[in-house]
C-alpha positions in Angstrom: 20.5 -27.1 3.9 17.4 -27.3 5.4 14.0 -26.5 3.2 12.3 -23.4 4.3 8.4 -24.3 5.4 6.0 -23.1 2.9 4.5 -20.5 4.5 8.0 -18.6 4.8 9.2 -19.3 1.6 5.7 -17.3 0.6 6.8 -14.4 2.8 10.5 -14.1 2.0 9.4 -14.2 -2.1 6.2 -11.8 -1.7 7.6 -7.9 -1.7 6.5 -6.4 2.0 7.7 -2.9 3.1 6.8 -0.6 5.9 7.0 3.3 5.6 6.5 6.3 8.0 3.5 8.5 7.0 3.9 12.0 8.0 1.8 14.3 6.6 1.0 12.6 3.1 3.5 9.7 1.5 2.9 7.1 -1.3 2.6 3.4 -0.5 2.9 2.4 -3.9 3.6 4.3 -7.2 4.5 7.7 -7.5 3.4 10.9 -8.6 5.9 10.7 -11.5 4.4 8.1 -13.3 2.9 9.2 -16.5 0.6 7.3 -17.2 -1.8 4.7 -14.8 -0.7 1.2 -15.0 -2.6 -1.9 -16.2 -1.6 -5.7 -15.2 -2.8 -8.6 -16.8 -4.0 -9.9 -13.6 -4.3 -7.1 -11.0 -1.8 -6.7 -8.0 -3.3 -6.5 -4.9 -1.9 -4.4 -1.9 -2.7 -5.4 1.4 -2.0 -2.5 3.5 -2.0 -2.1 7.4 -1.9 0.8 9.8 0.4 0.1 13.0 -1.6 -0.5 16.0 0.0 2.6 18.1 -0.2 4.9 15.2 -2.7 7.3 14.2 -5.4 7.3 11.8 -4.5 7.6 7.7 -6.8 8.1 5.2 -6.2 6.2 1.7 -6.5 7.0 -1.9 -5.5 6.2 -5.4 -3.9 8.6 -7.9 -4.7 8.9 -11.3 -1.3 9.2 -13.7 -3.5 12.8 -14.3 -3.5 13.6 -10.8 -7.3 12.7 -10.3 -7.7 11.3 -6.2 -10.2 8.7 -5.5 -10.2 8.8 -1.5 -11.1 4.9 -0.4 -11.4 5.6 3.4 -9.8 5.6 6.5 -7.6 3.4 8.8 -7.6 3.5 12.3 -4.9 2.2 14.5 -4.3 -2.0 13.7 -6.5 -2.0 10.7 -6.3 -3.2 7.2 -7.3 -3.6 3.7 -6.5 -4.7 0.6 -6.7 -2.9 -2.8 -6.6 -4.3 -6.2 -3.8 -2.5 -7.8 -5.1 -1.4 -11.8 -5.7 1.5 -13.9 -4.1 3.8 -11.1 -0.2 5.2 -10.8 0.0 5.2 -7.0 -1.8 4.5 -3.8 -1.0 7.5 -1.5 -2.1 7.7 2.5 -1.9 11.0 4.6 -1.8 11.3 8.0 -2.1 14.4 10.5 0.0 12.8 13.2 2.5 10.2 12.3 2.3 6.4 11.4 3.7 3.4 10.3 2.2 1.2 7.8 3.1 -2.3 6.6 2.5 -3.2 2.9 2.3 -6.3 1.3 2.4 -7.1 -2.6 0.8 -9.8 -3.8 0.5 -11.0 -7.5 
């Protein structure tokens, strides 16, 4: 059996996914999480908006329901966010776009 190149192995072992955002969607977490989550070392959520998509607004969501606006990503833009003491990260879009996410520990 042939060994995987280190960079390919890392990509396969790192949680990654993409989702369609129409209106509003959680990129990580959920409105159903009852407590803000904390980690010994914050997770990093890397978010990339599709180059042909619509702009998205990104915000963190606390278990209390409080929302904190992070900012806006245009088509093809990306940002990395620490995941610490929150219940979710949400994105909203006036139209529709695909958003790619990678969680790094």
